[in-house]
Structure formats: structure tokens, C-alpha cells
N, C-alpha and C positions, 0 to 999 in steps of 0.2 A: 442527200434527202433521207430523213428517219423513216424507219419503215412504216411507223404508223400514219404518215405524209402521205404514201400511196395510196391508190384507189384499194378498196377494200370489196372484193366479191364474196359473197355467201351465198353457201349451196344449202338448200333446206328440201327436205321431202320425207317422205316414208323411211322406213328401215327397210335396207337391202334395194333401193330402188336405184343404186349405183352412183350414189353421189362421190364418193372417193375412186372409184374407177374412171370417174368423168373426170377429176382434178388430173388423175396421173396420164389420162390420155390427153388432155389438154397442153400439159406440160411437158410430155413426153418423158416424164421423169417417175420411176417407182416410187413415190414420197408419200404415199399415202396408203395405210393398210386397208386391202380387201380381203373380203371371205363372201363365201355364199352365205355363211351365218347371220341372221338379220340381227342387227344391233352390235356389228363389231365396234363402230366408233362412236365410244362413249363420253368423248369431251371435246371440246373446242378444238380442232388441230388448224394450224394456220401456215401457208406455205407462200413463198415469195417467188414470183416469176415477172417476166419481161415480155411483154406482149406485142410483138413488132409492129413499127408505126404507130403505136397506141400510147402505153402508158407501163410504167411499174405497178405490179398490182400484188394483192396480198389475196390467195383465196383461202377463205374459211369453211373447213371440212365441219359439219354439227353430227349430232347425235338424231336419230329418226325422230320426227315429229310425233309420231304416232307410238313412241315408247310406253312401255307397260310398268306397273310396281311403283313400290316408294322412290327406289332409285330412280325409276325411267321418268318419273315423274318430274323429279330434280332435274335430270339431264333434258328434259323439254323445257322446262322454264329458263334453264340457262340458255339454251337455244333461242328461246323466244327475245331472253334479253339481250343477245347477241346482234340480232337485228339494228339495232340502234347503232353500232359500228359500222355497218355496211354502207356503199355509195353504190351497188348495183346489188341485186338479188338474182339466184338462179333456182327457179322452181321445179325439182325435179321429179317427175312421174313417170308411170311405167304401166303396161297393160291399159292404156287408155281408163285409168282411173283417177276421176277429179271429184273429189268430195268433200265431205266436212274440213278435214284437215286442209287440205289445198285450197279452198275458200277464204278459209278463215287467215292465212297466211297471204292469199292476194289481196282482202280487203287491209289487213296491216301494212301492206306495202302501198296500197293506195293511200291510206291514212297519212303516213309518213311520209308522203311523196317521193317514195323512192322508188328507182328507174327496175324493172324486172323483165326478164323473159321466160317463159315455160320450156324445159326440154322434155319432149317425151322419149326417156331411154329405153333400151334394148329391143328396139324395131325389129332387130334380128330375130326375135323370140314374138314378137306380137308389133306390128305395125300400128302407128296412128291414122285412126279412123279419119278421114275427110269430115265427116260429121261435127267429131269432136273438136278438131282444128279450126274448124270455120267456126265454132260456137263461141272457143276461149279467145281465137280473135276479136272475134267481133265485140265481146264482154270486157275484154282486158286491153285492147289496143296495143298489144306487146309482140313480138316474134314468138312465133309458136315452131319449134323445130323437131321433127321427127331424127332422131339419132341413136347411133350403137357407139360404144366405144371400142369396138374390134373395128370402125373404120379407121383408115389414115388420114384422111382430108377433116381437120378441126375448123377449116376457113369458114361454113354456116355458124357456127358456135360463136368463134371470135368476131367475125362482122357483125353479126346478133349483139354480143357484148358493146363494141364499139358505136354500134348505132342507136342502142337505148341511152347511152351515155350522152352522146353527142347530139340526141334528141330534147333532153333535158338541161343540158348545160352548154353554154354559148364558150366559145373560145375562153381559157383561163383570161382572166383581167388583170394588171398589171397592178402592182402595189400601191403605187404613187403616180405612173404616169401621166394620167389625166389632168394631175396640178403641175407637171413639168414641161417646160419646153426646152430643145436639144440644145445643149450647150449649157444649161442651168449647173450651178454648182449646190450640193447637198451637203450639209455637215451631219456627219454622224458622230455622236458623243458617245464612247463606250468606255466606261470606267474599266480598269485591269485591278481586281484587288483580290482577297481570298476567295471570293465567290466566284470569279471568272474560271472556266475550265483551264487548265494548263497547255499552253501551247496554241491554244485555238480560238476562235471564235464562236460565241453561241449563234444557234441556227438562225434566228430572226435577224441580227447582224448581218450573216452572209447572205439570206435572204435580200436583204435590202440593196446589199451592195451588187448582188447581179440584176436587181431591176433596174437601179440606176444605170447601170451600164448597158443594158439592154434598150433603156429610152435615149441613149446618146447624150447623158450628162455626166459629170464629174463628181466622185465621192471624195471627202477631205475628212480621215477619219482623227479624231482626237479624243484625249482623255479630260474629263471635267477641269482639272488645273491648267490645262492648256488652250482654253479657249479665249480668254482675254488678251493672253500674248500675240496669240495668230490673227485676231481681227484687228490688235493694234500695228502690228508690222506688216501686214500684207494690206489694209484697206478693202478686203473683200468682204462683200453682204450676200452671202447665200441665198438661194432663194427658199430653202427649207433648213430648219436645224431639228433632227430626231435625236432622242437621248432615251437611257435606260430610264424605265419609269422610278427605279427606287431614287434616281438623283433628281430626280425633278424638281423640288424646291431650289435645290444649290444652282443647278442650271438656269433656270428660269430667271434668278436673279442677275446671271452674267449675260444670259443673250438680250440683245437689244431688241425693245417692245417692236419694234418695226420688222423684224424678223420672224416669220411664221415658226412657231415652235410645236412639236407633237412629240410622242413615243412611239418605241417600236410597236408596244401592246396595244395602242389605238391604232396603228395603220393597222395590223393583222386584226384588229374587231371590225373594221370599216372591211376590210377585205373577204373576211370568211362569213361576215351576215350578222346580223341581230345588233348591227349600230345603231339603231331607231332605237329598239327596245334600251340598250345600255343608257343612251342619251336620257330617254324618259325615266329608266330604274335609278339610276345614279344619285339623284336628289333625294332619294326616298331614305338616304342614309339620315336625312333630318328627323325622320319620323320614327326611328328603329326606338322601341323601349326597353328598360332593364329587364334583362334576363332573356331577352330574344334570342333565338337559334341563328344563326348564319352559316351557309353552305359555302366552303371553299374549295373550287372544282381546279386542281393542279392538272392540267393534261399533259404535263412536261415530262411525267414519268420519272419522278424522284429526281430532276437534275437540281443538285445543289442549291443554286442559286435561287431557283424556283422555289424550291422548300422555304429559304429563309424569308423570304418575300412574302409568300403565301403564310405561312404559319406563324412567323413571328411578327415581321413588321408591320403588315396591313392591319391584324388583330389588334396590333398596339397604337397603331395611328388612332384608326376607329373609334378606338374607347378612351385615348386621350382627347379626341375631336369632340365628342359626345357626351363624355363625363359621365358614361353608364357603362356596363358589365354586361358582356354577350357569352353565349355557349357558341363553340366554332364546330363544327364538323370538317374534316379534311377527307377529300377522297381524290386519290391518285390514277392517273391513266384514264382507262374507259372503265374503271371497275364500278360496278353496279351501286346505286345511289340506295342505301338499305333502309332510311327513314321515308315513312309518306312525304311528299315533297312539300304539301301542306303544312309540315312542322317547321317549315323555315320562313323567316321574316323577309330575308334576303338571299340571293344568291352569285356570289362573285366568280367569276371566271378567268381563269388566266388567258395570255395571249391566244394560246391554241397552235403555236406553231408546228408542234408536233402531230397533230390530228387534222383531217381533211374539215373542208366547210360542213360538208354533210353530216360528218360525226358532230361539229360542234352545235350545228342546229339542231339536229336530235336530243343533244345532250341536254340543251336548255329548253326545249320545247314544251316539256311537262310543266315549268316553271312559270313559263310565259303564258300555257293556255289557263292554268290557275290564278293567274293575277298577281304571281308573285315577282317583287321587282329584282331585275336581273344586272350587273355591273362588271365590269372588266378590271382586272388588276391595274392598267395605267388611268383608266378614268376614274376608279375610286382613289387612287392615290392623289390624281390633280384635283379631284374635287377637295378632299382632307387637307392640301395645302392652298387650296384657295386659287387655282390657276385652272379650275374647269373649264371656263370658257374661253380661256385663250387659248389652249391645247386642243381645242375640237375645232375652234371657228374656220380652219381652213377647208375642211371636210363638210362644212355646213351650206356651202353656195352649192 
């Protein structure tokens, strides 16, 4: 699993509220710098950890939300932007202080539908009052825990993290299990060329293999040029064929029409959310105008093949299909989108195999709320090659 596909847990609060000490206590490691001096943490710090019987996570330590000065304001803005990277938030308070800063954060969590809990830290110095605990629990309906980093028992905090996540999220859904029956055969078409990583498969292919096995089905992995010979020699008719999107046109001409066909990118789009928005938004390619600005979101963090398909192939295919020239902006990983989202006529997101569903939804929500069409690499490519209906049909029922 890529590190960005782990659950991201962000800690936010005022300076010197003990966020870094809390991470050290929860992980049992001195991995975050702590000090009595307010403002010691000046930038985002990410640390991986395995919460037993739950998940692999990344704790994100942030600068104080009450930082001051020109540089302080820049750090605060970076902290606010980092919230969109998170799957769970921990709001750290001390001294029974819950004011303007905390309320603004809590409202942001609720707006983004981000599960969160509140930890009143340093209870050894000043315990949480029952009045404030009842008030916060009633207002935000989240766990409110009185804690001290001098405690050795972190169970209450870890249990609260698990509970807020499980409350908001069902058991992770299978990628394609709902369309498979045990014993089915799935054909995976994986080009091995100069863009494929040496000696290994890319993450979506690995994820698909595991999902097929988990559903007690069989996977047959082929390169595009091997499809015809395999089908002719074996007579096997797979339940589904899944291909890399960039060879959609070639594969669609080979796979018989009675065999459902889709791509790794489209499966991920359905799995991680926003699928209906993609279905609706992709057709907006037809309405793009000369000179429009298109945002390409490459959440795969510089993977070579994704860079090529996102930076070269899709832009070229898009302009060839429409006969128009566009301006393209490329944002990698979870880097901030620097232009106002309303500057864009369309947003095209990669499959998102390296980020969580929550991160992907947060990434696209501003565009969706602004009424800007959104699409996905696989869906856009299928549309441009005239096979959009065929490769999405199996998921429309």
C-alpha cells in the first residue's frame, strides 16, 4: 500500500497545546519535536504508524492555528489547506479553552464531513470540566476525551479514533465484488512497455488482483497483443475484461462486444466516489471552447506512466477530438490548487490509487460545488475514443 493510501489523521490546535507530544505518546516513539516554546512545529510533519486491529495511518502534525505574524499566517494557511488531506481530524485543546479558533475548525470539519474527535490535553495541569465536556459532546456529537501525554494508557484515544471512523464509514467495499460470482474469470490487460515500472506491476493492477482473489474468482493477466490468441485457443469467455485506459482503443477492437469491458481507472473512480459526477461531467467535453483552461489532477505523485498519460496523451487526444486548443494546468499529488477553481472549464482526475477516497472527494468537492464538470482519466479517454457507454455500462445497473 502506498503511504498516501493510508488513513491520514491530522492533529490541529493552538500553539503549545501538545499536538507533537500527543503523536509521540500515541506511537510510543519520539518522532515529533516537542518543546515548551509555543510554535515549535512550523510546518507539516507526517509520521506513519500501525494502529493495532485497525489500520495503517499517517499522523499529520501541524503548526498552531493561532500562529501570528506574516510567516505565522502562511503556516496557518498551510495548516488549513492540509485538512483536505485528512480522513480523520483530532482537535487538541487545553485549559478548558474552546473559542473562535476551535469553533472555526469544528465547522470546517462538519462542512467537509470529516470525522473528528476532541482531546482536552494536559489534564494533569487542568482537568476538563464536566460542563465543557457535556457542551462539546452535545454540540458536535463526537468523542471528547480528557487526556495527558504522561499517561501510559492510550487506549481511550485509539478507541475513539476507531469509533469515529467506523461511525462514518462502512466496511471497505470490494472493487468489483458486487458484479462477480465465485468462480468467475476476469481478464486483466496490462501493457508492459517503456512506461511500466521495471520488475513490478502498478498499484491499481495489484489492487485488482487482490480483490478478484478475495471474491474467490480467477484472474488471467495478459498483454494486449496476447488477447486474440488466448481467446481463440482456450474458448474462455471471461465475466469481465479490465484494461489500462491508455490502450482502450486497441483493446476495445479486440475484446468481443458480448464481454463487458472497463478500465482500472474507471473501477477506481466507482470505488472511491464521485462516479455519478464523472458520468455527468465527462460529456461536457463537447462544450469546451477555444482557449478554455483544463485542470489535470495527477494524484499518483509523479509516477512516470501517469505523468505521460496525464501530461501528454489526454491533452493531445482532447485537442484532436475537439479541434480546439486548451490551456492545461497540472497539479501533482495533494499539492494545493493555486488558481481559483472557477478559472477552469473542466477538471480531469486520475484514478486516485495512491490517495484515500476521502482525499479524492475533498479534492474534487470545490469543483463540483462550483458546477464545474469533472471527469476521470479512464472515462475521458473512453469518451474521446467513442467507447464511453460500453465501458461504463456494467456499473450503471
